[in-house]
N, C-alpha and C positions, 0 to 999 in steps of 0.2 A: 479976372484972369487967374489970380493967384489961388483963389478958392477952387476953381475948376481944375487947376494943375494938381492941387493937393488931393482932390477927390480922385482924379485919374491915377495918381501915384498910389493911393490907398487901394483902389480896385486892382491895380497891377500887382501890388504886394499880396492881396488876398488870393489872387489867381495863382501866384507863385507858390503859395502855401498849400495849394490843393494837393492832397496826398495821392500819389500813384506809385505803383510798384511793378516792375517789369521782370518777368522770369522766362527762361528758355527751357523747353522740355524736348527731349528726344523720344519719339515713339517708335517702337520696333514691333514688327509682326513677322510671322512666317509667310513667305511668298508675298501675295498682294491682297489687299482688302479694299473694297469700295465702300464708302460711307462707314469707315471704321470708327466705332465709338471710342472716344477718349475722355476719361474722367480725371480731373485735377482736384485732389482732396486737400491740398495746402492752400486754403483760401483765407486771407486775412480777415479778422473779425470785423474790421471797419469797411470792407469792400462792399460797394453798392452796385457795381457794374464790372463787366469784363469785356475785353476786346482780344481776339485771337487773330494772329497773322501767320502766314506761311509763305516764305519766299517773297515777302513784301506785299502779299495780297491778303486782304481781310476775309475771313470766313465766318459764317454764322456761329454764334456761341450762346450759351445759356448759363446764368448764375442762379443756382437753386440754394437760397439762403437757409432754407429749412434743413438741408443736409450738409451745409457748408461745403458745397461742391460746385465746380464749374465743369461744363461739358461741351463738347463739339464733336462733329463727325467730319472725316476727311479721307480722301483716297490715299492710301499708303502702300508703297511697294518696298519691302525690306525695312527701311527706317527713314524717318523724316523729322525735321526740327520745326517747332512752333514757338512763337513768341506770345506769351500770355501776359496782358497788362491789366492789373486791377486798379480801380479808382474808387474814391469815396463818393463821387458824384453819381447820381442815378443815370442810367443809360438813356440816351436819346436815339439809339439805333432801333430800326424796325426791320427785322428779318422776315422772310416769307414763312408763314406757319407750315410746319411739316408734321406735327403731331397734335393730338388733342386728348383731353381727359374730361370726363363729365360724370356727374351724379345728380339725379333729379328726384326731389321730394314731391309726392303727390299732395297737392294742397286741398283738393276737394272743391276748389273754386272753378266754375265753368269757364269764366273769362280768362283766368290765369291758372290752368290746371297744374303747372309744374313750377317749382322753385329750385334753382340750381344751388347745390350745397357742396362745400369742400370737406366737411366733417359731419358725420352722424353717428350716434351711438345708441345702444339699448342694453338693458339688463336682462332681457329674455329674447327668445327666438320669435320675434314678431315683425321683422323689418322687410321680409321678402316682398310682401304685397303692398308695402307702404312706399316703395320706390319704383319709379319707372325704369324699365329694363332690369329691375330686381337687384341692383347694386351698382357700384362704380364701373366705368368702362374706359379703356384707353384705345387709341388708334394711331397708326401711321398711314401713309398713302397706300400701304400694301395689305393691310388687314386690321381687324379690330377684335378686342377681347373684353368680356365682362366677367366679373366674379360675383357669384350669388351671395347675398347677405343673408345666409341661413346656415343651418347646421352642416350642410355639405361644403359650402364655400368653394364650389366647383367652378372651374374656368370654362366658359362657353365661347364659341368662335363665330365670327362674322366675316364672310369673304368679300373681297373687292373684285369687281370686274375691270374697273379703271383705276389708275394710280391717282387717287384723290382722297381728300378728307371729306367725309360725308355724314358722320354720326349726328352732327348738330342739325342736319336737315332731315335725315331719316329717323332719328331717335331710336335706332336699332331695328325698328319695324317699318321697312320701306313700303311706301304706298304703291299701288299699281302704276301711277303716273311716274314715280321715281324709278321703279323697275324698268319702265319703258325708256327712261332716259339713260339707263345703264348703271344705275345704282346697284350695289351689292345687297346682301341680306344675311340674316342668321342662317347658318348652313349645317347645324349639328343639334341633335338631341342627346343630352348627356345622361339623362335618367339618374340612377344612383351610382354611376361609374366614377372613375377618377377624372373624366373629361380629358384634359391635357395639362400636365405640369403642376397641378395643385399638390400640396403636401397634406397627407392625412395620417391618422393613427393606424396601427395594425394589431389585430388580435392574432397572436401566434398560435393559439390553440384552435380557434375556429377557422383560421386562414382566410380572414376577411378584413376589409377596411373598417376603421372606426371614425364616425363623424363627430363633430364637436357639439355634443348635446348637453353636457353639464358644465356650466361656466358662470362667472360672476358678471362679466361685462364684455361687450364686443363693440368695436368701432371700425368704421370704414372711412378712408381718407383719400382725397385727391391731393397729392403733394406737388405735382408739377405738370405743366403743359406749355409747350412752346415750340420754337423752331428746331430744337435738337432732340428733345425727349419728353415723354409723358410718363408719369409715375402714379400708381395707386397702391394703397396698402389696406390690408385687413389685419386687425389686432384683436386677439382674445385674451382676456385677463381671467385668472382663476379657473383655468380649464382642468377639471378633474379627469385625468387620463390615467387609467390603470392604478388608481389609488394615490396618485401624486398630483400636486397642484402646479400647473405650468402657466406661463405667459408666452404667447407666440405671436410674432408679427411676420406677416408674409408680404413682401414688397415685389411689385411687378413693374418692370421698366421696358418701354418700347422706344427705339431710336428711329430718327428720320432715315428713310432708305431701307428699313428692315421690316420683315414680317415676324422675325423671332423676338422672343421676350426673355429678358433676364429675370430670374426668380431668386430672391434672397430671403431666406427664412431665418429669423432670429428667435431662439428659444431660451427662456429664462426659467430657472428652477432645477430641481433634481431630476434629470432625465436619464440617470444611470439605469441601464437595462431595458430602456424603452426603444421600440422600433417605430420608424416613420416610413411612409411609402409615397412614391410618386411614379408616374408612368403615363401611359395613354390608354384610352378606352378601346374596347372591342366593339366593332360594328358589324352589320350584316355584310356578307360577301367580303370578308376581311382577308387581306394579304398582309403579312407582317415580316419584319426583320428585327431580330433581337440579338444584340451584341453584348459584349461584356459591360460597356458603359453607355450604350445608346439603344433606343428602341424606336421603331417607326411602324406604322400600319396605315393602310388605305382601305376604306370601306364605302359602302353605299347605303344610305338610309334617308327616310323623310326627315326634314329638319323640324317639322311641326306635326301635330296630330291630325290636322286637316289635310288628308292625303290628296284630295281633289285639287286644292289650291296650291299645295306645295309638293311637287314631285320629288323623287329621290335625288340626293346630291352626292357627289363623289368628293370625299375629303381625305387628305393624308395628314397625319399628325406625327410628331417626333419629339422625343426628349433626349438630351445629351447631358451626361454627368461628367464634369471635369475630374482630373486625376486626384484632386485633394478631397473629394467626397468619398467617405468610407461606405462601401456597399457590403451589407451583411449577408444578403441572399437575393435571389431574383425569382421569387415565387409569384405566379399569377393567381388571380381569382377568376370567378366566372365572368366578371364584367370588364376586367382590365388587365393589361400587361404591366407588371409592376417590378420595382426594385425596393427592397427593404434597406433603410438607411439609418445611420446614427449621426448626431451632430458632432462637430469637432469640439475641441476643448472650450471654445468661446460660445458654443451653442448655435453654430451656424451650419446651414445646409443650403448651398447655392448651385444652380444649374440653369440650363436654357431649354426652351421649347419653341416649336415652329409649326406652321400649317401651310399646306398647299391646297388649293381649291380648283376643281376642274374648270370652272367658268372664268377664272382669272385670265385676262387677255394675254398676258406675258407668258402664260403656260400653255397657250393654245397649241394643239398638235402633239402634246406629250401623251404617251401611253400610261396606263395605270402603273406599270413597273417603273417607268421613268419618273412619274410624280412621286412614287414611294422612295426611290433611291435619292432623288433630288432633295426632298424634305429632310431626309436623314443626313445627307451631306451638309446642308445648310445649318442644321442644328449643331452638328459636330464642329463645323467651322466657327460658329458663334462662340462655342465653349473653349476654343483655343486661347491660350493666354496672350495678353497684350502687354508689352513692357513699356512703362512710362517712367523715364529717368529725367530728373532735373539736372540740366547742364550748368545753368548759372542763374 
């Protein structure tokens, strides 16, 4: 009995020594936001899990150790307080998956043709055909996006008919059976355009975009996928851009409950005097709205070259630039509506983009004009600041 008591006392003492830390944050927004993304960057190095509560109720959260961030989404009107508790113990919580990220290497094996990878790199432009759907992809219930692992690094879009995760089943290329079940599909041909929301170089003399053709190394990464958000990155090292050598990382984040994507570009090296561009592509039958800090367009085109199999799709795209982004000019080219930008002192350029698709069930009944104004409104709302203040 004595030995059992001592063992019980030791277990109790070890449990009492488990490290936890509780913090309270006040999150403020203008008006009201549904599934408002909240990011906590003050994460203890020892933390292995996080629990978030609001008004005594637990909500889904995600700890992304690779970024030293915790994230959650919540409905907020004006301001709201949240209790965030970090623990050194791994999480035993299972929240419903609401985002996904994936990248598939083509193995050449007939029985197992694809192998999932979180990181892939190359020293030359040879990865486009080595990957299924040509690069990493992220999705929420509302939409999906892929980035091409090639010189263009353009973002391509995948529309959803239903609010569901489906890329792991459709693998981007939905089968006839899946289409009959209500799956979405690739809905855009980007050609050599800006697509939507990618950052490219700019030739000021020729008035055209510059792709990433001369570089030392490129890497594609899946950083996170979970109940709150999915994140993918493209990194280029030793990019010879206008005679200067740069490193650039482009990070794309999609949150649960959102079709918009947060884009963060981090540029290293001497970028003095260099211009970068982002925006949205032009399509057939285009209508557009271009404002000082946001652009949207709606168009109709075939998503694939097989016109008989793939009829024209109506897609609306938008990009919104927050106030802190320095816009140098707003010159378009033949393929895209563009803004010329320069990084801030830390080498960063961040903004949001969004998509509406005619076939999405929740947009049923909207006119083209309404789809256009709605996607612009959503992108601009996503770019509005969210204040996160630690209370205690």
